[in-house]
N, C-alpha and C positions, 0 to 999 in steps of 0.2 A: 652760771648765771651770765646773760649776755654783758659785753664790755659796758654798754652804756649805762647799765644799771649800777654798775660800780661808781659811776659818778654821781650818785644820789643814793649813798647807802641809808641815809636819813632824809626825811622829807625837805625840801628846799625852805630855807625861811629867809624871807628879805622884805623888801618895800616895793612896792609899784606905784608909778606916779599917776595912775588914771583917776582914783577916787578924789583926788585932792586937785588935780590941775587939768584932768580931762585930756583933751588931744593938744592942749598949748603948753606944757611944760617948756621950761628954758633951761640952758645950761646951770644958770646962776641956782636955780631951785633944785634941780638934780644934784648939784654938788653940795647944798647946804644940807640935804637930808643924808647924802653919804657922810658927811663931816659928823652930823648928830649919831648916825649909827655907829661909826668907828669910836666915838666918844662914851655912848651910853648902852649900846646894845650888842656889839660885837662879842664881848666876853661871854654872852649867854647863848651864842649861836646864831644869830641873825648876820647875813653875810651877803645877800642878793641886794643890788640896787638895780632896778628894771626902769628903763624908759618905755613908757606905754606908747599907744598908737600916733601915726601922722608927725612922727619927728620929721618927716621929709616936707610938711606942708607949711610953707612960709606965713601964711595968713591964719592959722589955726587958732581957735578960740573955744574955750570949755568943751562942752561935750556937743559942740554943733559940727556936723560935718558939711563941708561947702561941696556942693556937688561938681563934679567934673572940674575941680581946681587944678590949678598949675602946681606940679611936684617937682622937687629938687631930684635930679637923675643923673647918672653917668651915661656915656654913649653906649652902653652894653644893656642899658635898660634897668640898671640896679640903683634902688633909691639911695639917697644921699641925706645927712642930716641939713635942715635948713640953717644956713649961717647966721642969718638974723636972728635965729633962736640959739644956736649952738656956735659961736664964734670961733672956737678953737677947731671947727671942722672945716675952715677954709682952706683954701689951695690943695684940695684933695685929700685932707687928712683924716676925713670921717670923724668916726667915732673913737679914733686911736688916741687922741689925748685925753678925752675923757675917761677911757677904759684904763689908761697908765695912771691918772691920778685916783682912781678907786682902787687899782690893785695897789697902789702906795699906801693905801689906808687899811690893807690887809682885807679888802672885800672883793666881791666879783661883781660884775657888770653884765646887764642882761638888756635886751632890746625886743620889741613887739614886731611882729612881721605879719602882714595880712597874706592870706593864701594866694598863690598865683603870680601874674605878670601885670605891671602897670598898664592900665588901658594906654596912658600916654607912650608908653614903649611900643604899644602895638600902632598907635596912629602914627608915630615916627618911623616905624619898620626898622628898629634897633637890631644891630646884629647880636647874635648870642656868642659870648666868648667860647672859643674853642669849637664853634659850629659854623657850617657853612650856611646855617638856617638864620631867620629873624625871629624876632617875639611876635611877630604877626602869624608866623607859621605854626606856633605852638599854642597861641590863644584859643581858648574855648568860649566863643561868643555867647553862648546860652548858660554858661556856669558863671553867674554872678552874685555877689554879695547883696543882700536885700537893703542893708543899711548903711552900707559905704560904697561910694563908686569909684573909688581908687585902683580897683584890679579887676581883671578876667582870671577865672580858673584856667589852668592849662590842661591841653590833650594827654593822655597817656601814652607817651611816645618817647623815644630816646635823647631827642633835642630838648624836649622839657626838663629831662632830668639834668641835662648839663647846664640848663638855666639854672635849676635850684643849685647845682653844684657851685656855679658862679657867684651865687648870692652867699651862700654859706662860707664858702672861701675867702669871699672879702670880710664878712663878719668875724672870722677866724683871723684874718690879718690885723684885724682893728683890735683885737684880744675880747671879744665877746664870750661870755661864759653861759649864758641862759637865753634860749630862744622862746617867745611867747607867740606861737603861731595860732592866728585868728580866723573865723570862718571856715574851721576845719574839721570839727566834731560835733557840728550842731544838729539837731533834729527839727526843732520847732518851725524854723523857717521856711522847711521844705517839705511840708505835707503832702504836697500835691506831687513829690518827685521821689525817688530814692531816698531815704532820709539819712543815708550815710554815703553820699556821693563823692565824697574827697576822699576814700579810703587810699586810692593809688597815689594822691599827693602827700597823705600821711608818709606812705612809704617811701615816695623821692626824698622826702625831708630826712628820714631817717638815713637813708643812703648818704644824701650829701654830707651830713654831719659825720656820719662814720668814716668818710673819705677826706674831710678836711684837716686832719691832724691835729685837732683841738678837742679836748673834752667840753661838749657843751651840752647842757641840761636841755631838755626839750618839754614844753608844756603846750597842751592844746586847748583852745577856747573856740566859742563861749559856752558852749553845753545848752541844754543837759545833753551829753554825750549817751547814746543807746547802752542800755546795761547788757544786752545780747552781744555786743562787740567789746566787751571786757577784754578778750583774749587777744584781739588785733590792736587795741589800745596798749596793752601792757607789752606785746612785742615790739611796739614801736616808739613809745613815749615814756618819759619819766612820770608825767602828771597831766591830768585831763580833767576838764570841769565837769561835775556833776549837776550842775544847776545853771540858770541863767544868769546874769548879773546880779549879784547879791548887793542889797543895800541895808540901811540902818532902819528896818521896820521889824516890829515884833511877828508880825504874820510871816514875814519871809524867813525869819528865824526859825520860827515854829514849823514851818514847813520842811527846814532841813533835817528835822529829827526823821522823818519818813525817808528822805533821800539817803541819809546814812544807814538807815535799815537796808534799802535796796541794794546798796553797795558795801555792806559788811562782808567780811571774808575774802574780798577782791584785793585789798592791800598786802603788796610784798614787799621787801626791801628793793628801793630802785624805782618802784612803780606804784602810783599814789591816787587815788580818786581825790579830786579837788574840790574842797566846799566853797573856793573862792575867796576874795580878799576880805580883811578886818575893817570895817569902815569905823574907825576909831578917831578920836581927835577932830582936828579941823579938816572938813571935806569941803567939795565944791558941789552946789545944787546939781542934781542930776537932770533936770528938766531941760530939754533941748530948745523949748519954745521960748525962752527968755534967756536975757544975758546971765553969764555966770556969776553966781553969789557964794562966797564963802560963809560957811555955817560950821557950828560945832555937831558932832553926833547926836542923833536922835536917840540913841539906844541909851538906856539908864546904866548906872554901874552894874546892877545885879544882872541887866542883858547882856553886858559885855563879858561878865564873868561867864553867864550861860554858854556864850557862844565860844569862847576861848576853851571852855571844858570840853565842849561837844567836838570842837575841831581836833582838839589836844587828844582825847581818847580814842578818837577815830584816825589819828595820825594822818589827818590833812596837812597839806602843805599850809604854811603859815605865811601870809604876804600881807604887811600892813598897808591899809589905803589911805590913813591921815597924813597929814603934812608933819613929820617928826619933830622938827623945832617949835612946834605949837603944843607939845605934849604938856600936860598937866601932871601933877603927881600921881594921880590914881592911874593914869593910862601907862605912865613909865614903870610904876610897880607892878601892873600887871603884866607887862610884858618881859620884866626882867624877874620873874620869881623863880629863884633857882631849884624849888621843888617840884614845880610844873615843870620846868625844862628837863629835870631828871625822869620825870614821868614820860615826858614827849619823846625822849631818846630810847626809852626801853620798853615801852607799853605795845603789846599787840593782842590780836585775837578778840578785839572789842566787839561787842554785840549788845542788842537790846535785850535787858532781861525782863522789864516789867513796863506796860504802858497802861494805866488807868486813867482816862480821861473822860468827862461829859461835857458836850459842847467845847471841846479843845481846852479844857481846863482842867488840871489834876496833877498826876504823878508820872514821871519818867525814871527810870533806872536803867543804867548802862554799867555792864561788868566788862573787866579787861584783865589781862595778865600783866604783870610786872617784872621785874629784876628780883626775884625772891619774894614778891607781895601780890596783891591784888588791887586793883584800882575800882572804885565805884562812883560812878557820876549820879548825883541825886538833882533832878530837875523839878522844879515847880513852875508848871504852866499856867497857874491861876493868876488872876489879877490881884490878889489878896495874898497877905503871909499865911503858910500852912506849917504845920508840924507833919513831917513825914516819916513814916517807918520803913527803917531799911531791915528787911528780913535776913539776917545772917545766916540763920538756920538754913533757909531755902538756898540762898546764893552760895554758902560756903559748906560748913559741917554744923550740925547741931550739936547742942551743949560743948562748945569748944570756945574757949576765951580767944579773943583777938584783941590786937592793940590798933586803935584807930587814931589816923592823924588826918587833920584837916590841911589839905594842900595850901589852900588860898590864904587862911589866918595864920597858919604855922602853929595852930593849937594842937596838943595831944589830948585826945577825949578820953583816954584810958583804956583799959580792959574791958570788952564788952561781949556778952554771950547771947546768941539767938536772935536778938534784934537791938535796934537803937532807934529813938527817935529824934528827929533833927528839925530845927526851926530854919524854914528856908524863905527868903525875900521873895516877893512878886516877880515873876519870869526869871527867878535867879535860882542858883546851882551851888551845891556843896560838892567838892571833889575829895574823895577819902583815899587814903592810902591804909590798907589793912595788911596788918603782919601776925 
């Protein structure tokens, strides 16, 4: 196993600021979520606190990207936290004080990074640390992100590698444990071009992390990553997005069943297809055409159970998207279910066993191996309650008694042979442990 895979033997679990604060998260909000995680979720395996996009943009608001706006940056073209939003970053301290605080809670700290070099650094012709070249020499002017104007991609050349090395070295100096790199494994935005144009930039980032002297988990976004690049992704990253941005809409959740089928069998310890964040609790409206409005998740409670069941049985990384201090009792119980976490740590070999639907409504069953047991996800994709038959004789062995346990309710369903019929809520799920 490559060394970087040892750094994520289990899928990363944490919180990301995007769903609830967009590009405008502040130090106060970041630390409030870190405090909540340490107090309520750390004991269950949650550990990463990730500051998402544009932490270097002083005027950021919600999900609105200001075009060609001025960014905080050092003399080597490396981005810095905006001190009006992150006061502890003043006087060149960067994210060091925040990382120290989060580490003091027993947690880990992550940051978002856009692929490439800031356009502002190119315009200023900033020197590259450790090189006689400048940011202008490495910029690829036709490699740009279609939804954010902050960066140019870089050329495939040694001095671009030195630039990435300098950026990651600074992250390591600050104490960063997790990098979410964006605009780097996408397909849908570049249909007119090579759909995987950033492959060498992924490799540059891998080398930069390996050289920095710190264990930093690498996540690639936004997706959908191309399935035929699974080997390359697994050779360079710990996790990669298999979908575009995922929000709290049933149609988006229903589409994830097919995405999980597409990527089933790819997951290995240290490398994980990523279903994206968990939009639970208090979120920010994702419509960039209007001022940001905070609202509660649109997912029903059964839909949230479905999401966690599918993400968990497929061993997707779990990144909370909602503002944790706003959690209600249901959300906290859902994310601190000890039996679910036991499954999540041990489950493997997940596969779709059955899908019987008409017009997108019906039954889906997933089967996976556990530690001395099996797990079955029973999903009702109908908009009304259903009793769903689970064919134990086909999934396991006929005429054999199995003890069934409902992971979410904690109820023991007793010994069953051949089949069991379960009531399942609309858009809901039951997660069975079978021994």
